[in-house]
N, C-alpha and C positions, 0 to 999 in steps of 0.2 A: 518548454512550459515554465511559467514563472508562478511562484506561490507567495502569498503574504502570510506571515505568521503573527500571532498576537503575543504580547508580553504578559507573563503571569506576575502578578504583584509579589514583590519580595524575591523574585528570582535573580540569580547572579549572572553577570555577563561572562559566561564561561562555556565553551563548547562541550565540556564534560558534564555539565548540569543537564539532567534528563528533561528539565522543563524547557530547554531550548530546542528539543527535538521537534521538527516542523513539517511540509507543504504540498499541494498540487491541485489542478482544476480544469473545467471546460464548458462548450455551448449546450443549450438546453432545448429539449423538445417540449412543445406545449402538450398538455394532456387534456382531453375532453372529459370533464367530470360529470357531464349530464347523465342522468339515469337512463339506462337502456334495458330492454328486455333481453332475455337469454338468447333469443334467436338473433337479435341485432348485434350483440356483443361477440357472437361467435363462440360462446362458452356453453358447455353442456351443464345445465343446472343440476344434473344428477351427480356431477363430479364433486368430490371433496376438495377443500382448498389445496391440499397437497397434490391431488390428481390434476387440478387445473394448472398448478405450477408446472408439473411435469409435461402436460400437454402443450403449454405455452413454450416451454424450453425446447420441445421437439419441433414445434413450428418455427421458432427462431433459428434453430440449427439447420432446418431444411432451407429456409430463406437464405441463410448465410452460405450454404453449400451451393445453391443455385447461383448466387452472386459470384462466388469464387470460380465456379466452372465457366461462367460467362466470360469473366475476365481472362482466364487462362486460354479459352478458345479464341478470344479477340487477339491476344498476344502470341497465339500459336505456341503455347507452352503446355507442359503436362503437369499433373499434380506433384510430381517429384521435385518441381522447382520451388514449391512453397516452403517457407521456413517451418511451419507447423508440421508438415509432412516429414521433412528430413530430420527434425530434432524431437518431435513429439511434444513440444512446448505449446500448451493451449494459450490462446489469446482471447481477451475479453474487451468489450467496449468500456472506456473510462466514463463511468456514469452513463448518461443518455446521449453522450456525444458520439461522433462517428470515429473517434480516435481509438485504434486497436492497440492494446498494450499486452505484453506477455504477462501471464498471471503471476510470475515471479520476476522481481526486479532486483537490481544490485544497488545497495546504498553505500555511501562513503563516509558516514559519520564515524569519527574517532580513528578509523583505519587509514584512509588516504591522507598522506602528508603528516601522519602522526605515528600510529602504532606499527605501520608496515612500511617497507621500502618501496620506492617507485617500481622496482623490478617485480616485486610481489603484486603490487597494484595492477601492473600490466598483465601479469599471469591470471589474476582473478577476473579482470575484464575480458580476457581472451576466452577463458573457460565459460563465462556467462554468455558471451556473444555466440560462441560455437554451440552452446546448448539451447539457443533460440531466444535468449533474453534480449529484448530491445529497449527496455526501460532502465535508465541509470539516474540515480538521484544524488544530488549534492546540495550545497548551500554556501553562501558567501562567508558564513562564520566558521565553516569547517576548516580547521587548521589555519585559521586567519586568512582564508582565501586560497591556500595551497591546494586544497582538494579539487577546486574547480579547475585550476591550472593543470594539475596532473591528469584529470579526466580528459580535458581537451587535448592535451599533448598526446595521450595514448590513442585517442580516436584519429588524430592527424597522422601519427606514426603508422598506425595499422591500415590507413587508407579506407576505412569503412565508410560507406555511403551515408552521409548525414541524413538523408531522407529516410533511411531504414531505421533510424534511432529516435527514441523519445528521451530527451534530457530534461529533467526537472531540477530547478534550483529555487532557493528560498531567500527572501529578503527580511531584514529587520536588524539583526545583530551584525551590522557591517563593520564598524570601527569603534575606536575609543571616544572620539569626539561626539558631542551631542548632535552635530549635523551629519554624522556618518552612520547613524542608525535610526531605526524607526521607519515609518511609512509615510513621511511627509513629502511635500513637493521638492524640498531641498535634496532629499535622499533618492527618490525615484520619480521625480518630476511633479507629482500631485497626489492629493489624498486618494487613498487606496483604489476605489472603483474607477475613478476618472483616470488615475495614473495607469492602472492595468489596461484600461481600454486604449489609452494612448500608446502604451508599449506594444500592444497587439496590432493596432492600426499602423504603427511605424515598422512592423515586420520584425521586431526584436524578439517576439514570442508569438506562439500560435494560440495558446490558451492560458488561463490563469486559474489558480485555486487558492485554497487556504490551508493553514496548518495550525492545529491546536486551537481552532476557533470553536466557540459554542454554537449550538444549533440556532440560537437567537441571533447571534452576530452574522452567521451565514445567510439567514433569511433576510436580515436587514440589508446586507450587501446586495442580495438579489433584488429586493424591492427598489433600492436606489437605482440599480442598473436599469430596471424596467421603466422606472418613472422618468429617467432622463435619457432613455434610448442609448444606454451604454452596454458593455459586455459583462454578464454576470459570471461568478465563479461556478465551476462545474465539478469540483472535486475537493474533498477534505482529506488531509493526511492525518491519520489518528493512530494512536497506540492500540494494539490489539493482540492479545494472546490468551492463553488458558485462564489467566488470573485477572484479566482486564477486558471486560465485555460490554458494559453498559452502553457506552457511546455508540459503538459500531452496531450493536444488535438491537438497540431501542431507538436512539435518536436519529442516526443517519438514514435508516430505512424510510422514515417519514419524509426526510428531505429529498431522498431519491425519487419517491413517488410523487411528491408535490412539485419539485422544481428541477429534478434530474441530476442532483449532486451525487457523484459517486464516491467510493471510499478507496483510498490507497493507504494501506496499513503498514506499520513499522514495528520492529522489535517483537517478532513472532516467538522468540525464545526468551523474552523478558530480560534482556541484557545478559543473557547467558545462564540465567537461573534455571531454565528448563533444559539446558544442555546436560545436566546430571553431574557436572563437575563440582557442585557445591553440596553434594549429598552428605559428605562427612566433614563439613566445615569449609573454610576458605583456604585453598592451596596457596602457597607462597608465590607461585608463578602466575596466578590468575589475575584478571583485571581488578577484581574486588580487593586484592591485596595492595594495590597502588594507593598512594596517599590521596590523589585527586579523586579516587572512587570510594571514599569513606562512606558516602551515602548508600552505595550499593552493598557494602559490607554490613552496614547497620540494618539494611533491609533483609539480608540473608540470615543474620544471626538473631533477628527479632523473633518473637513468638509466632507471628504470622508467617515469617519465613520458614520456620521449622514445620509449621502445618503444611505449607506448600510443598516442602520436600517430601513429607509423608504421602501427600497426594500423588506426587510424581512416582514414588515407589509403587503405589497402587496402580498407576497407569502403565507401568513397565510390562506386565503380562499381556496387556492388549497389544502393545507394540510388538512384542515377541510373537504373538499369534498371527499378526498381520505381516510378519517378516520384515519389519523395519526397525529403525532406531527411534528412541524417544523424541529427538529433535525432528525427525522426519514426520512422526505422528503429529507433533505440535504444529508444524507448518501446513501439513495436509488438513488439519482441523481448521485452521484459518481459511484455507482455500475452499473448504466445503460450504462456506457462507457465500451464497450467490450474490449478496450485496457487495462483496469485496472484489474490486476490479483487479487489484494487484497487491501482492505481499512483497515488501522490500526486505531483502536478506542482507545481513551484515556479517562478513566473514573476514578473518585475519589470515587464514591459510587456505591454499587450494583444496586441501583435504576437507576442511569444514564446508566450503562452498559446494564441492561435489556431493557431499553427504546431504546437504540441505536441498540441493536441486533434485535429489532423488525422491523428494516428497511428491513429485508429479506422478510417480508410479504408485504411490499410496492412495492418492486421491480417489480413484475408482473404488477402493475398498472402504471408503468412509460411508457406509450404509447408515440408515436411520437407527438400526440396532446398535452399531458401534458408537454413534454419536450419543445415543441414550446411555450407553454404558459409561462413557466419559462424563456426561452430565451427572450421573448418579454418584460418581467419585468426587467430582469438583464441588457439586452442590452450590453453585454460584450463578446459575442461569438467571439472567435478569428477566423481570416480568414486563411484558408489553400488553397494553389493553387492546391494541389493534393488531389484526393479522393482515398485513399488506399483500400477502400472496393471493388472497381471494379477490 
């Protein structure tokens, strides 16, 4: 999968800059928006919006189970052969496309080709793959292209079936020359939508999406694609964590219901802020202590950063009650959002990755009561005028 990212005014061309964080996308189902009676729509008018959502989720799960059982019977296989069964890793559709992705993916920003060795990178990918992760994210700008090379080399070395993996990469910050970056014809053959359509038609990618685009920009790309019979984006890659909620919880749900664009989110631990390591300042061995991460240090020691650390301390008892760590609670909190297709994890050690993957076990414990508890502590739940669940 290939994604186009937008450039933020005033941002620096540096992979350490959080403004460069980026991508992903896919095909869209049309939706009949004509009014229907309750009997025609298949909904029980007596159900509350949350009840209708649960009913719809059960119906979709039943359909999915029938499809899987049919396929296994056709191939003369048992359920023990499925990745979800053997690893416990849930899979979700990416937006309204038919592409199934693991609800947790592995990102390579900062780590591959930079912060960690190739050996550690291989170990991380192996742990993720054996845990049921099929989504791996990279970009041409990561480590000046080294991240993409390392990712491909590991897949080749391991002999993993390419058809079993979903690889996402991003374009824009390619090289230093003016003709080596951006989304022009010179860089990736043609202006964004037409270029992505060409890339897909040529078999170089199967889907395309966006990264760090506004809702208006995504809608414009969709309109252009439909007007000229081209392929629209079907996924936006956006930052999402306990302290960053507006876009994923308010803007993207509208795009999902209108044009089928899904959400692939990144930085569930807010660049390590939610990990708990910065509770008493910035340790010398931490990422925020590095010169190139001065922006992160400034964020942590700011007044808002101190308020966030206090909120994390208040969340710790909830994590302890659920029998998990604070990072696991934070990742599970992201996954509890049904509009999120997959959460990208970024880890520099096998121990960190194993811990974060454990969020899958916490997800069933994220009841409405627990979510409300968390919201009462954070006090940053964005307001949405529309309820798209009903």
